[in-house]
C-alpha angles and dihedrals in degrees: 000000000000090000091052091049092051089049091051093049091049090050091052091046088054090051089051091052091049090050091049092049089051094047094112092045093048093044091057098042127018093027097044117109108269126213110290090231120126117280111253118242115188123202110200111203127181096227096207092055105037100084099030110123095177112115100187096103096183111178108256088003120171125243088259092051101042102023132227136232123242137210088250091061087075090083126175088263093051093048093047090052090050091051091047088055086069099264125149102174132034117207104206100203120204100022104130113084107269133175113289134174099236132101111254096151091124086069093050094260117135120232118256123231116245089214090070101031123085110224127346097277091044136229115291086218095066097075116193102180121017094193095058140051134240108284090213089070097059130083086213110029090199088063097038097125091049090051091053092047088054089052090052090053093045091050091051091050087061092053095254130130123230124231126181134178128265114189105198100170099063146004134203118290089249108040114184119175103200094164103045116152116246111292096016114125124203122258107274095009093120099031124129098229094184092080132054095232141016122161094238097042110108092214140035116241139207099215117221094008125108120219115255125200112246118261105258118243134207094017093301117168124177112258088007091289098308114151114256128168092232097043101095104122091261138100122180113234122141123208097020118240129220111271121247097259091051101267109157095195119112086222106044122203118266089248093052118096088263094162090067141054124220119249118230115229097178096281108138119227089257090057098253120133124250097192139065118286126221115263120249113278097031090117086076096048128091129243092267091063090047091051091050091050094055102039094086097035127106106234134180117280094245090060091058093046094054094043089054090049093052093047090048090059093042085055089054091057100263108151100207150330143252107217115215116225092346095176091066088068122068116264092231090065090055090052088053097046102035093049089052091051092048091051088059096039117010090189095055113137111232117186125179127204100219133155104183112092091192089065098045097099094045092055092047101042102028100025093043095228115164096205141012133199110264091209112124095047116028100019095046091046093049092047090055091049092048089051091051093247101104143056130236086227086081094062100070096057090051091057091046090052092050095041095118095046103028093117089060096055119099114211126210142156097198138026135150092280098048133074117265111256092231093052115107088238091063115026106324091225128058094215091067089075096056095099091047090050091053091049094046092050097047112027096088142353095266119115124275121220132194128186119233110267092026089099091060099039101257107187099196090229100155124113093216100172115261089017115069133204124289093045123061102244118254091184103056144056101255143143125241104222104198091043089048089056089056090045089055098196094314098315092106092207104117090246095151099042121118119240090258092051092049090051091050092051090048089053092053091044091053093044098046095046090048091049092047096052107031112108092204091064089064090049140062130333136204126168115221094182099101091045091055092044087061100037111026125080115229092012107127146168093277091072132056131196138187141151133235126191147169133176091279105035142035121196132186113197125192127167138185116219095185113107095198111033135063119216130204127187145136103263112212132211112212118246093248090057092049087054094047091050091046094230115178125211114282142057128310126191114227125206120216103227103196097063103355096225100111124069107173124177123247109212118204118194136144093007093302133096133205138176129195110245124189110180124189118214110296091001125142131193122205101191123194121203 
């Protein structure tokens, strides 16, 4: 025990040294006063599932059996409730027309082959037509684009911004642009398929080889084994194309992204670049300079196609994009496209799904991304802590490492790719993530995102077909039970929620509205965790503390990640912070901002300050001076 304690103290001393060595860096970046603009809170909603009131949930069920949500389900009442939750932006996931197993031939849409579609409702990341929307989502599929345009306008009327997906790395195996604007050619329409690579081909090819459907694993059968005229273990594609995740085999593995084909951005098969590169120093230039650089350059055809797609949707009133697997596409392309978007809408919201921390700064400064997923560092660390496998000592070094780009990192605890918090595979109980939610929403000025149903503890327990429990399926027609209880048959009033679910939603509503409106959360940051680990009795690695401040507000935030134990201690503010805050000797009453019940006293004496903190399990205090 003594040896472990010494090890912990040494570790914390090392963290302190790292923080001291980075003092100049931190002082100029993470602790600088951010823009006073409102903090962004993103509500990701899987559009197909949001308004579905059907509770059948038959595995592999059809749209008629299991139901489907529509654009029109986002009523004025629903949108007002989402805004009141504290949301500023809605990410409507699954809007572009992707491959689905349903007959829409009466609308001129070809049928999709179950052998190269995941699930019955289809993956939203196998886009079939970028200039149209998913026909499942419309009351009248013939008017589906008009119905989405009405949703954009309705969302804007409620003071909310609209985000949709763009998936630049891959498209569906059978891409058919039936709604292309004048002069726009389909992906692959002008390709030379006799060669593996050409700069202006949209795809990579495997000359002379036909595509073969992957060998199924684990007893998998398309549509759960249901008979379908196109489900024959074959799909006609000659020559075969590279698969979306980069597989160069004519018969990809079952775990490859076999339902998609990879888009060619002018990266040769050996990895070298067949396009101009940005000059040195462009990481310090704004989007106008990037736009000017590219406007007279000859770029690969795929670049032009995706730029046109993005500008089409900006023209429809979409306020920004979430880019799927952005790091699989060269950063120079992002400079080209994002600068063009910003020239049309300087306030456009551009979010990249990216998992390589070494590339973060390139995609922000060169690629002109506004925000990146903070997945592999903060999310993964918080998940370990929630599961009882990690230490809060690991949080401070993450923030130090991201000090210069913290405002660009989007924080989340759930999205469509991750396990639901309440699932047994994650935490088993949604309340266990409360401390992590407080930390994610307040630790820096970057956006916070929640996934629909997270606010009422949805566990993702359904065996939907292709999608399996712990994640709400994005491949199937399915209902979302906890969310449906809040939806209450379309009343959107939480009328069927349990007391625990209502309390959880109230917690998120309080937290998100506080995060959205607190000036200090756009200001400076200093963690006081490592100081208290070294100086405060009973303070431990199940709690975490930090301060945030601006000219008009000072906040002290402390949270207890332990689901079983309460902790009490005299939390200390270091002398340098007391000096920075200009605290005089005496006592100051603090107000707890999340619930308003606690009003502890901050005692300042001898250049130091301390406040008595008594945290219940999973409790957080956001204290305002």
